[in-house]
DOMAR-579361 format. One record per residue (C-alpha): residue in three letters; residue number from 0; chain; x, y, z. Coordinates in steps of 0.1 Angstrom, whole numbers, m for minus. Layout:
// residues N
{atom ALA NUM A {X Y Z}};
...
***
This chain:
// residues 132
{atom MET 0 A {92 16 m128}};
{atom SER 1 A {74 41 m151}};
{atom SER 2 A {35 42 m153}};
{atom THR 3 A {18 44 m187}};
{atom HIS 4 A {m15 57 m171}};
{atom VAL 5 A {m24 92 m173}};
{atom VAL 6 A {m47 106 m149}};
{atom LEU 7 A {m74 132 m164}};
{atom HIS 8 A {m89 159 m144}};
{atom ALA 9 A {m117 180 m159}};
{atom PRO 10 A {m136 196 m132}};
{atom GLU 11 A {m156 219 m154}};
{atom GLY 12 A {m167 186 m175}};
{atom ARG 13 A {m153 199 m209}};
{atom LEU 14 A {m134 167 m215}};
{atom GLU 15 A {m166 146 m210}};
{atom ALA 16 A {m185 166 m236}};
{atom GLU 17 A {m159 162 m262}};
{atom LEU 18 A {m153 124 m257}};
{atom PRO 19 A {m179 100 m274}};
{atom LEU 20 A {m197 75 m251}};
{atom ASP 21 A {m191 38 m262}};
{atom ARG 22 A {m229 34 m263}};
{atom GLU 23 A {m228 m3 m276}};
{atom LEU 24 A {m207 m14 m247}};
{atom HIS 25 A {m230 1 m223}};
{atom LYS 26 A {m261 m14 m240}};
{atom GLY 27 A {m243 m47 m240}};
{atom LEU 28 A {m234 m46 m202}};
{atom VAL 29 A {m269 m33 m196}};
{atom LYS 30 A {m285 m61 m213}};
{atom ALA 31 A {m263 m88 m196}};
{atom VAL 32 A {m267 m74 m163}};
{atom LEU 33 A {m306 m71 m166}};
{atom GLY 34 A {m307 m106 m179}};
{atom TRP 35 A {m296 m121 m146}};
{atom THR 36 A {m329 m141 m132}};
{atom GLY 37 A {m308 m148 m99}};
{atom ASP 38 A {m273 m149 m85}};
{atom PRO 39 A {m250 m144 m114}};
{atom GLY 40 A {m224 m163 m94}};
{atom LEU 41 A {m199 m135 m95}};
{atom PRO 42 A {m177 m123 m63}};
{atom PRO 43 A {m190 m92 m45}};
{atom ALA 44 A {m158 m74 m57}};
{atom ASP 45 A {m167 m80 m92}};
{atom LEU 46 A {m202 m70 m89}};
{atom LYS 47 A {m189 m37 m76}};
{atom GLN 48 A {m167 m29 m103}};
{atom LEU 49 A {m197 m38 m126}};
{atom THR 50 A {m215 m13 m107}};
{atom LEU 51 A {m188 13 m107}};
{atom LEU 52 A {m185 10 m144}};
{atom LEU 53 A {m222 15 m148}};
{atom THR 54 A {m220 45 m127}};
{atom GLY 55 A {m192 60 m147}};
{atom ALA 56 A {m214 53 m178}};
{atom ALA 57 A {m248 69 m158}};
{atom ARG 58 A {m229 101 m150}};
{atom ALA 59 A {m216 105 m185}};
{atom VAL 60 A {m251 100 m199}};
{atom ALA 61 A {m265 121 m175}};
{atom ALA 62 A {m243 149 m186}};
{atom ASP 63 A {m252 145 m220}};
{atom VAL 64 A {m289 146 m210}};
{atom ARG 65 A {m285 178 m192}};
{atom ARG 66 A {m265 195 m220}};
{atom ALA 67 A {m295 182 m244}};
{atom ALA 68 A {m323 195 m221}};
{atom ASP 69 A {m308 229 m210}};
{atom PRO 70 A {m315 248 m244}};
{atom LEU 71 A {m353 236 m240}};
{atom PRO 72 A {m378 257 m224}};
{atom GLU 73 A {m386 250 m185}};
{atom ASP 74 A {m421 242 m193}};
{atom HIS 75 A {m414 221 m224}};
{atom ALA 76 A {m427 183 m215}};
{atom PRO 77 A {m394 168 m228}};
{atom ARG 78 A {m373 193 m206}};
{atom ALA 79 A {m397 185 m176}};
{atom LEU 80 A {m393 146 m180}};
{atom ALA 81 A {m356 149 m183}};
{atom ASP 82 A {m354 170 m151}};
{atom VAL 83 A {m372 142 m133}};
{atom VAL 84 A {m348 115 m148}};
{atom LEU 85 A {m319 134 m138}};
{atom GLU 86 A {m333 143 m103}};
{atom GLU 87 A {m336 103 m98}};
{atom ALA 88 A {m302 96 m114}};
{atom ASP 89 A {m284 123 m89}};
{atom ARG 90 A {m304 105 m57}};
{atom ARG 91 A {m294 71 m70}};
{atom LEU 92 A {m256 80 m77}};
{atom SER 93 A {m253 96 m45}};
{atom VAL 94 A {m256 62 m27}};
{atom PRO 95 A {m223 42 m26}};
{atom ALA 96 A {m220 13 m49}};
{atom GLU 97 A {m224 m22 m31}};
{atom GLY 98 A {m210 m53 m43}};
{atom THR 99 A {m245 m70 m49}};
{atom ALA 100 A {m264 m82 m79}};
{atom ARG 101 A {m292 m60 m68}};
{atom CYS 102 A {m273 m30 m69}};
{atom THR 103 A {m255 m36 m101}};
{atom GLN 104 A {m291 m41 m118}};
{atom ARG 105 A {m301 m9 m102}};
{atom HIS 106 A {m272 11 m119}};
{atom ALA 107 A {m280 m9 m154}};
{atom ARG 108 A {m319 2 m154}};
{atom LEU 109 A {m306 36 m146}};
{atom VAL 110 A {m283 39 m176}};
{atom ARG 111 A {m310 23 m197}};
{atom ALA 112 A {m335 51 m187}};
{atom LEU 113 A {m308 80 m192}};
{atom TYR 114 A {m300 66 m226}};
{atom GLU 115 A {m339 64 m232}};
{atom ARG 116 A {m342 101 m222}};
{atom LEU 117 A {m314 112 m243}};
{atom ASP 118 A {m328 96 m272}};
{atom ARG 119 A {m361 114 m267}};
{atom LEU 120 A {m342 148 m264}};
{atom VAL 121 A {m323 141 m294}};
{atom SER 122 A {m355 136 m315}};
{atom VAL 123 A {m367 170 m301}};
{atom ALA 124 A {m334 189 m300}};
{atom PRO 125 A {m306 172 m321}};
{atom GLN 126 A {m287 203 m324}};
{atom ALA 127 A {m283 206 m286}};
{atom VAL 128 A {m268 171 m286}};
{atom MET 129 A {m246 176 m316}};
{atom ALA 130 A {m229 208 m307}};
{atom PRO 131 A {m207 206 m273}};
***
């Protein structure tokens, strides 16, 4: 049986710079996950899959934030704030995903924070985000 799946390997991160993120999908998932007020009733395996999806989104958005922040001077306030958010993202993403609602919501908050930071950087230096 032949597989129809293709595995992409881009250790330099060039591929992710050229692929647009599905922001609306991410925003919808973040909104749904952060809307949970208690146990969502999902099995741990499903929660872990949602967390892994959010982890991938967080890594991709973090890469966009880095590309947008890098051209700015180090003492520029938006750059400094981006560095803080990116350090926190690195710290949170270094922890293995769990199959809990709390973990999934933590990752959703991280994706939201990264998109907020990206939006602020785009308003300061839009050419940094538009040019890969």
